[in-house]
C-alpha positions, 0 to 999 in steps of 0.5 A: 173841883175841876172839869173831870175828863170823864167821871167814871164814878157817875157811870158806876153809880148809874149801873145800880140805878143812881142818877147823877147831878153834876156840873156841865163841864169836862167829860161828864157831858158825854154821859150825863143826859139831862132829864134822862140819866140825871141833871146838869148844873149850868156854869163852869165856875162851880157855884153852889146855886146851879147845883142846888137847882139841878138837885131840886130838878132831880127830886122834883117828883117821885115819878121824875126821880124814878125816870132818872133812875131807869135812864141812868141804868140804861145809859150805864149799860152803853158804857160796858167794858165789853163794848169799850174793848170791842170798839177799841179792838176794832179801831186797832184792827182798822189802824193796822190795815192802814198804810 
């Protein structure tokens, strides 16, 4: 285990409504929104107890889990390939016009 720089698998899972539970390290904090698209486990040392606590929060009630599913799906659509490429092209165009 290591601090994943981005964690695309979480975005892929979210695109079909599967919320994530992950450690609060690396780039995961850029897309996993606690209580909205999943739950974060505290601590960079990958201890099992925080992960168990995050899983328990994710499954605390059917209503909360359903809310996480919807939040995950919504969040995943913020990371579409089209959106990424349009931002990247705009950034390159901006750089090309600078001296």
